[in-house]
C-alpha positions as protocol buffer text, in pm:
chain_id: "A"
residue {
  index: 1
  type: MET
  ca { x: 26069 y: 8325 z: 3331 }
}
residue {
  index: 2
  type: LYS
  ca { x: 25865 y: 8131 z: 3025 }
}
residue {
  index: 3
  type: LYS
  ca { x: 25502 y: 8092 z: 3090 }
}
residue {
  index: 4
  type: THR
  ca { x: 25358 y: 7761 z: 3108 }
}
residue {
  index: 5
  type: SER
  ca { x: 25042 y: 7677 z: 2895 }
}
residue {
  index: 6
  type: PHE
  ca { x: 24757 y: 7469 z: 3003 }
}
residue {
  index: 7
  type: PHE
  ca { x: 24590 y: 7483 z: 2664 }
}
residue {
  index: 8
  type: PRO
  ca { x: 24739 y: 7181 z: 2510 }
}
residue {
  index: 9
  type: LEU
  ca { x: 24653 y: 6973 z: 2825 }
}
residue {
  index: 10
  type: PHE
  ca { x: 24288 y: 7092 z: 2831 }
}
residue {
  index: 11
  type: SER
  ca { x: 24264 y: 7030 z: 2472 }
}
residue {
  index: 12
  type: SER
  ca { x: 24357 y: 6662 z: 2497 }
}
residue {
  index: 13
  type: PHE
  ca { x: 24130 y: 6630 z: 2793 }
}
residue {
  index: 14
  type: PHE
  ca { x: 23833 y: 6821 z: 2576 }
}
residue {
  index: 15
  type: ILE
  ca { x: 23911 y: 6597 z: 2316 }
}
residue {
  index: 16
  type: ALA
  ca { x: 23935 y: 6273 z: 2510 }
}
residue {
  index: 17
  type: THR
  ca { x: 23606 y: 6349 z: 2694 }
}
residue {
  index: 18
  type: LEU
  ca { x: 23456 y: 6471 z: 2367 }
}
residue {
  index: 19
  type: PHE
  ca { x: 23517 y: 6128 z: 2221 }
}
residue {
  index: 20
  type: SER
  ca { x: 23376 y: 5959 z: 2518 }
}
residue {
  index: 21
  type: CYS
  ca { x: 23049 y: 6112 z: 2478 }
}
residue {
  index: 22
  type: ILE
  ca { x: 23022 y: 6044 z: 2144 }
}
residue {
  index: 23
  type: SER
  ca { x: 23125 y: 5696 z: 2213 }
}
residue {
  index: 24
  type: LEU
  ca { x: 22846 y: 5660 z: 2471 }
}
residue {
  index: 25
  type: THR
  ca { x: 22610 y: 5835 z: 2251 }
}
residue {
  index: 26
  type: LEU
  ca { x: 22651 y: 5593 z: 1962 }
}
residue {
  index: 27
  type: LYS
  ca { x: 22612 y: 5287 z: 2196 }
}
residue {
  index: 28
  type: ALA
  ca { x: 22299 y: 5447 z: 2343 }
}
residue {
  index: 29
  type: GLN
  ca { x: 22059 y: 5326 z: 2092 }
}
residue {
  index: 30
  type: ILE
  ca { x: 21872 y: 5005 z: 2000 }
}
residue {
  index: 31
  type: ALA
  ca { x: 21990 y: 4784 z: 1721 }
}
residue {
  index: 32
  type: GLN
  ca { x: 21770 y: 4629 z: 1468 }
}
residue {
  index: 33
  type: SER
  ca { x: 21914 y: 4254 z: 1600 }
}
residue {
  index: 34
  type: ALA
  ca { x: 22094 y: 4103 z: 1825 }
}
residue {
  index: 35
  type: ASP
  ca { x: 22383 y: 4038 z: 1573 }
}
residue {
  index: 36
  type: ALA
  ca { x: 22405 y: 4408 z: 1529 }
}
residue {
  index: 37
  type: ILE
  ca { x: 22474 y: 4513 z: 1882 }
}
residue {
  index: 38
  type: SER
  ca { x: 22815 y: 4727 z: 1959 }
}
residue {
  index: 39
  type: PRO
  ca { x: 22884 y: 4637 z: 2312 }
}
residue {
  index: 40
  type: LEU
  ca { x: 23151 y: 4826 z: 2549 }
}
residue {
  index: 41
  type: LEU
  ca { x: 23470 y: 4657 z: 2525 }
}
residue {
  index: 42
  type: ILE
  ca { x: 23706 y: 4531 z: 2762 }
}
residue {
  index: 43
  type: GLY
  ca { x: 23899 y: 4800 z: 2928 }
}
residue {
  index: 44
  type: GLU
  ca { x: 23581 y: 5035 z: 2904 }
}
residue {
  index: 45
  type: LYS
  ca { x: 23392 y: 5140 z: 3212 }
}
residue {
  index: 46
  type: ILE
  ca { x: 23028 y: 5079 z: 3299 }
}
residue {
  index: 47
  type: PRO
  ca { x: 22833 y: 5429 z: 3283 }
}
residue {
  index: 48
  type: ASP
  ca { x: 22724 y: 5576 z: 3576 }
}
residue {
  index: 49
  type: ALA
  ca { x: 22323 y: 5467 z: 3650 }
}
residue {
  index: 50
  type: HIS
  ca { x: 22077 y: 5491 z: 3948 }
}
residue {
  index: 51
  type: LEU
  ca { x: 21873 y: 5148 z: 3898 }
}
residue {
  index: 52
  type: LEU
  ca { x: 21583 y: 5029 z: 4133 }
}
residue {
  index: 53
  type: SER
  ca { x: 21662 y: 4726 z: 4341 }
}
residue {
  index: 54
  type: SER
  ca { x: 21375 y: 4474 z: 4374 }
}
residue {
  index: 55
  type: GLU
  ca { x: 21261 y: 4621 z: 4699 }
}
residue {
  index: 56
  type: GLY
  ca { x: 21235 y: 4969 z: 4501 }
}
residue {
  index: 57
  type: GLU
  ca { x: 21513 y: 5148 z: 4648 }
}
residue {
  index: 58
  type: VAL
  ca { x: 21744 y: 5337 z: 4464 }
}
residue {
  index: 59
  type: THR
  ca { x: 22123 y: 5197 z: 4388 }
}
residue {
  index: 60
  type: ASP
  ca { x: 22401 y: 5391 z: 4256 }
}
residue {
  index: 61
  type: LEU
  ca { x: 22578 y: 5179 z: 4059 }
}
residue {
  index: 62
  type: GLN
  ca { x: 22914 y: 5328 z: 4089 }
}
residue {
  index: 63
  type: ALA
  ca { x: 22896 y: 5349 z: 4431 }
}
residue {
  index: 64
  type: LEU
  ca { x: 22807 y: 4980 z: 4451 }
}
residue {
  index: 65
  type: PHE
  ca { x: 23116 y: 4876 z: 4226 }
}
residue {
  index: 66
  type: LYS
  ca { x: 23346 y: 5079 z: 4486 }
}
residue {
  index: 67
  type: LYS
  ca { x: 23264 y: 4817 z: 4747 }
}
residue {
  index: 68
  type: LYS
  ca { x: 23369 y: 4502 z: 4586 }
}
residue {
  index: 69
  type: LYS
  ca { x: 23514 y: 4353 z: 4230 }
}
residue {
  index: 70
  type: THR
  ca { x: 23215 y: 4259 z: 4045 }
}
residue {
  index: 71
  type: ILE
  ca { x: 23036 y: 3978 z: 3835 }
}
residue {
  index: 72
  type: LEU
  ca { x: 22764 y: 4207 z: 3635 }
}
residue {
  index: 73
  type: LEU
  ca { x: 22483 y: 4006 z: 3441 }
}
residue {
  index: 74
  type: VAL
  ca { x: 22273 y: 4158 z: 3218 }
}
residue {
  index: 75
  type: TYR
  ca { x: 21981 y: 3896 z: 3142 }
}
residue {
  index: 76
  type: ARG
  ca { x: 21654 y: 3943 z: 2932 }
}
residue {
  index: 77
  type: GLY
  ca { x: 21393 y: 3859 z: 3230 }
}
residue {
  index: 78
  type: GLY
  ca { x: 21267 y: 3653 z: 3491 }
}
residue {
  index: 79
  type: TRP
  ca { x: 21043 y: 3490 z: 3217 }
}
residue {
  index: 80
  type: CYS
  ca { x: 21337 y: 3358 z: 2997 }
}
residue {
  index: 81
  type: PRO
  ca { x: 21361 y: 2996 z: 3097 }
}
residue {
  index: 82
  type: PHE
  ca { x: 21713 y: 3022 z: 2963 }
}
residue {
  index: 83
  type: CYS
  ca { x: 21792 y: 3285 z: 3185 }
}
residue {
  index: 84
  type: ASN
  ca { x: 21674 y: 3137 z: 3504 }
}
residue {
  index: 85
  type: ALA
  ca { x: 21862 y: 2816 z: 3403 }
}
residue {
  index: 86
  type: HIS
  ca { x: 22181 y: 3021 z: 3402 }
}
residue {
  index: 87
  type: PHE
  ca { x: 22050 y: 3180 z: 3722 }
}
residue {
  index: 88
  type: SER
  ca { x: 22048 y: 2822 z: 3895 }
}
residue {
  index: 89
  type: GLU
  ca { x: 22383 y: 2697 z: 3729 }
}
residue {
  index: 90
  type: LEU
  ca { x: 22585 y: 3012 z: 3870 }
}
residue {
  index: 91
  type: ALA
  ca { x: 22369 y: 2991 z: 4175 }
}
residue {
  index: 92
  type: ALA
  ca { x: 22590 y: 2666 z: 4239 }
}
residue {
  index: 93
  type: ILE
  ca { x: 22901 y: 2852 z: 4266 }
}
residue {
  index: 94
  type: SER
  ca { x: 22800 y: 3170 z: 4422 }
}
residue {
  index: 95
  type: GLY
  ca { x: 22945 y: 3092 z: 4731 }
}
residue {
  index: 96
  type: ALA
  ca { x: 23269 y: 3032 z: 4575 }
}
residue {
  index: 97
  type: ILE
  ca { x: 23246 y: 3350 z: 4370 }
}
residue {
  index: 98
  type: THR
  ca { x: 23200 y: 3576 z: 4687 }
}
residue {
  index: 99
  type: GLU
  ca { x: 23497 y: 3389 z: 4880 }
}
residue {
  index: 100
  type: LYS
  ca { x: 23699 y: 3534 z: 4598 }
}
residue {
  index: 101
  type: GLY
  ca { x: 23598 y: 3880 z: 4685 }
}
residue {
  index: 102
  type: TYR
  ca { x: 23318 y: 3917 z: 4446 }
}
residue {
  index: 103
  type: GLN
  ca { x: 22992 y: 4028 z: 4425 }
}
residue {
  index: 104
  type: ILE
  ca { x: 22703 y: 3910 z: 4183 }
}
residue {
  index: 105
  type: VAL
  ca { x: 22497 y: 4176 z: 4023 }
}
residue {
  index: 106
  type: ALA
  ca { x: 22222 y: 4122 z: 3767 }
}
residue {
  index: 107
  type: ILE
  ca { x: 22058 y: 4368 z: 3558 }
}
residue {
  index: 108
  type: SER
  ca { x: 21737 y: 4314 z: 3306 }
}
residue {
  index: 109
  type: PRO
  ca { x: 21413 y: 4512 z: 3221 }
}
residue {
  index: 110
  type: ASP
  ca { x: 21193 y: 4371 z: 3474 }
}
residue {
  index: 111
  type: ASP
  ca { x: 21033 y: 4636 z: 3725 }
}
residue {
  index: 112
  type: PRO
  ca { x: 21117 y: 4550 z: 4088 }
}
residue {
  index: 113
  type: ALA
  ca { x: 20780 y: 4372 z: 4136 }
}
residue {
  index: 114
  type: HIS
  ca { x: 20903 y: 4086 z: 3885 }
}
residue {
  index: 115
  type: LEU
  ca { x: 21245 y: 4109 z: 4016 }
}
residue {
  index: 116
  type: GLN
  ca { x: 21147 y: 3969 z: 4376 }
}
residue {
  index: 117
  type: ASN
  ca { x: 20959 y: 3694 z: 4155 }
}
residue {
  index: 118
  type: THR
  ca { x: 21272 y: 3600 z: 3972 }
}
residue {
  index: 119
  type: GLU
  ca { x: 21457 y: 3604 z: 4340 }
}
residue {
  index: 120
  type: GLU
  ca { x: 21189 y: 3351 z: 4514 }
}
residue {
  index: 121
  type: LYS
  ca { x: 21179 y: 3145 z: 4206 }
}
residue {
  index: 122
  type: ASN
  ca { x: 21544 y: 3079 z: 4173 }
}
residue {
  index: 123
  type: ALA
  ca { x: 21625 y: 3118 z: 4549 }
}
residue {
  index: 124
  type: LEU
  ca { x: 21929 y: 3406 z: 4484 }
}
residue {
  index: 125
  type: GLU
  ca { x: 22077 y: 3457 z: 4825 }
}
residue {
  index: 126
  type: ASN
  ca { x: 22379 y: 3614 z: 4688 }
}
residue {
  index: 127
  type: TYR
  ca { x: 22254 y: 3773 z: 4380 }
}
residue {
  index: 128
  type: LEU
  ca { x: 22174 y: 4164 z: 4367 }
}
residue {
  index: 129
  type: LEU
  ca { x: 21879 y: 4204 z: 4088 }
}
residue {
  index: 130
  type: LEU
  ca { x: 21856 y: 4547 z: 3968 }
}
residue {
  index: 131
  type: SER
  ca { x: 21602 y: 4711 z: 3727 }
}
residue {
  index: 132
  type: ASP
  ca { x: 21664 y: 4911 z: 3388 }
}
residue {
  index: 133
  type: SER
  ca { x: 21298 y: 4910 z: 3267 }
}
residue {
  index: 134
  type: ASP
  ca { x: 21316 y: 5188 z: 3025 }
}
residue {
  index: 135
  type: GLY
  ca { x: 21680 y: 5029 z: 2911 }
}
residue {
  index: 136
  type: LYS
  ca { x: 21845 y: 5340 z: 2936 }
}
residue {
  index: 137
  type: LEU
  ca { x: 22157 y: 5146 z: 3080 }
}
residue {
  index: 138
  type: ILE
  ca { x: 22131 y: 4841 z: 2847 }
}
residue {
  index: 139
  type: GLN
  ca { x: 22179 y: 5093 z: 2551 }
}
residue {
  index: 140
  type: GLN
  ca { x: 22440 y: 5267 z: 2701 }
}
residue {
  index: 141
  type: LEU
  ca { x: 22625 y: 4904 z: 2742 }
}
residue {
  index: 142
  type: GLY
  ca { x: 22535 y: 4825 z: 2363 }
}
residue {
  index: 143
  type: LEU
  ca { x: 22340 y: 4544 z: 2434 }
}
residue {
  index: 144
  type: ALA
  ca { x: 21974 y: 4667 z: 2355 }
}
residue {
  index: 145
  type: PHE
  ca { x: 21800 y: 4547 z: 2031 }
}
residue {
  index: 146
  type: GLU
  ca { x: 21449 y: 4545 z: 1870 }
}
residue {
  index: 147
  type: ALA
  ca { x: 21243 y: 4296 z: 2037 }
}
residue {
  index: 148
  type: PRO
  ca { x: 21039 y: 4059 z: 1840 }
}
residue {
  index: 149
  type: GLN
  ca { x: 20663 y: 4195 z: 1773 }
}
residue {
  index: 150
  type: LYS
  ca { x: 20521 y: 3870 z: 1955 }
}
residue {
  index: 151
  type: TYR
  ca { x: 20753 y: 3996 z: 2311 }
}
residue {
  index: 152
  type: SER
  ca { x: 20597 y: 4305 z: 2276 }
}
residue {
  index: 153
  type: MET
  ca { x: 20284 y: 4286 z: 2518 }
}
residue {
  index: 154
  type: MET
  ca { x: 20476 y: 4068 z: 2752 }
}
residue {
  index: 155
  type: LEU
  ca { x: 20775 y: 4300 z: 2790 }
}
residue {
  index: 156
  type: GLU
  ca { x: 20544 y: 4629 z: 2851 }
}
residue {
  index: 157
  type: GLU
  ca { x: 20394 y: 4413 z: 3141 }
}
residue {
  index: 158
  type: HIS
  ca { x: 20755 y: 4287 z: 3294 }
}
residue {
  index: 159
  type: SER
  ca { x: 20864 y: 4612 z: 3314 }
}
residue {
  index: 160
  type: GLY
  ca { x: 20549 y: 4837 z: 3430 }
}
residue {
  index: 161
  type: GLY
  ca { x: 20492 y: 4997 z: 3079 }
}
residue {
  index: 162
  type: LYS
  ca { x: 20846 y: 5143 z: 3020 }
}
residue {
  index: 163
  type: ASN
  ca { x: 20953 y: 4861 z: 2770 }
}
residue {
  index: 164
  type: LYS
  ca { x: 20819 y: 4989 z: 2449 }
}
residue {
  index: 165
  type: GLY
  ca { x: 20953 y: 4683 z: 2273 }
}
residue {
  index: 166
  type: PHE
  ca { x: 21380 y: 4604 z: 2304 }
}
residue {
  index: 167
  type: LEU
  ca { x: 21567 y: 4304 z: 2452 }
}
residue {
  index: 168
  type: PRO
  ca { x: 21917 y: 4302 z: 2602 }
}
residue {
  index: 169
  type: VAL
  ca { x: 22189 y: 4046 z: 2460 }
}
residue {
  index: 170
  type: PRO
  ca { x: 22250 y: 3839 z: 2753 }
}
residue {
  index: 171
  type: ALA
  ca { x: 22588 y: 3925 z: 2885 }
}
residue {
  index: 172
  type: VAL
  ca { x: 22871 y: 3865 z: 3185 }
}
residue {
  index: 173
  type: PHE
  ca { x: 23109 y: 4111 z: 3242 }
}
residue {
  index: 174
  type: ILE
  ca { x: 23396 y: 4097 z: 3526 }
}
residue {
  index: 175
  type: LEU
  ca { x: 23466 y: 4443 z: 3676 }
}
residue {
  index: 176
  type: ASP
  ca { x: 23702 y: 4600 z: 3887 }
}
residue {
  index: 177
  type: THR
  ca { x: 23592 y: 4856 z: 4173 }
}
residue {
  index: 178
  type: GLU
  ca { x: 23620 y: 5120 z: 3930 }
}
residue {
  index: 179
  type: GLY
  ca { x: 23347 y: 4978 z: 3719 }
}
residue {
  index: 180
  type: THR
  ca { x: 23616 y: 4892 z: 3442 }
}
residue {
  index: 181
  type: ILE
  ca { x: 23585 y: 4594 z: 3245 }
}
residue {
  index: 182
  type: LEU
  ca { x: 23821 y: 4316 z: 3264 }
}
residue {
  index: 183
  type: MET
  ca { x: 23632 y: 4057 z: 3050 }
}
residue {
  index: 184
  type: GLU
  ca { x: 23322 y: 4004 z: 2901 }
}
residue {
  index: 185
  type: TYR
  ca { x: 23112 y: 3700 z: 2742 }
}
residue {
  index: 186
  type: ILE
  ca { x: 22844 y: 3854 z: 2507 }
}
residue {
  index: 187
  type: SER
  ca { x: 22660 y: 3602 z: 2245 }
}
residue {
  index: 188
  type: PRO
  ca { x: 22343 y: 3710 z: 2026 }
}
residue {
  index: 189
  type: ASN
  ca { x: 22243 y: 3376 z: 2061 }
}
residue {
  index: 190
  type: PHE
  ca { x: 22021 y: 3364 z: 2392 }
}
residue {
  index: 191
  type: LYS
  ca { x: 22073 y: 3025 z: 2455 }
}
residue {
  index: 192
  type: GLN
  ca { x: 22450 y: 3022 z: 2468 }
}
residue {
  index: 193
  type: ARG
  ca { x: 22568 y: 3141 z: 2809 }
}
residue {
  index: 194
  type: LEU
  ca { x: 22899 y: 3116 z: 3001 }
}
residue {
  index: 195
  type: ASN
  ca { x: 22885 y: 2781 z: 3221 }
}
residue {
  index: 196
  type: ALA
  ca { x: 22997 y: 2806 z: 3570 }
}
residue {
  index: 197
  type: THR
  ca { x: 23303 y: 2619 z: 3536 }
}
residue {
  index: 198
  type: LEU
  ca { x: 23462 y: 2826 z: 3248 }
}
residue {
  index: 199
  type: LEU
  ca { x: 23361 y: 3144 z: 3474 }
}
residue {
  index: 200
  type: MET
  ca { x: 23534 y: 2986 z: 3774 }
}
residue {
  index: 201
  type: ALA
  ca { x: 23862 y: 2937 z: 3550 }
}
residue {
  index: 202
  type: ILE
  ca { x: 23837 y: 3288 z: 3426 }
}
residue {
  index: 203
  type: LEU
  ca { x: 23866 y: 3396 z: 3795 }
}
residue {
  index: 204
  type: GLU
  ca { x: 24132 y: 3164 z: 3893 }
}
residue {
  index: 205
  type: ASN
  ca { x: 24326 y: 3337 z: 3657 }
}
residue {
  index: 206
  type: LEU
  ca { x: 24251 y: 3699 z: 3678 }
}
């Protein structure tokens, strides 16, 4: 009887895992500028992470994704007027988004206390805001870059002292229940955001 070898299968799995780890390691860094980031691509999965909510509760990101398809926003912070304007625009269609079976999750370097301020200021009823103060996930997403010096003190204050000088490039990801990226919108120009009309059109065609 011919013996079956599992070595090729194991080798393929090992190599795939190795390259996956290398890929995440390469992305888990802070680029020198917004134009130099190397974000995750469509078809890749959002890494595992445990982030704090505005109430200070630990949220398992992958468990959260399994509940519903997700609109994942990465934003600079509640101090950013362009981020707040984007929140307001998307808030107008948040009901339509949830009716389509999506949840809206937004991540920033702000600490839980500042997340609460953002929720109150923007009346974000259909959003879940999460804190990535030290930027570990934002780096793994390939969105982190070195913040201009003028932001340093403010970023440190808003992150509870954990942000030592990075900013995320604002991004919108549409994810399936496995956390796989189905669509993304990322612009190094923080003033350019995915508008509500285009987002709804994309959801209609996914």
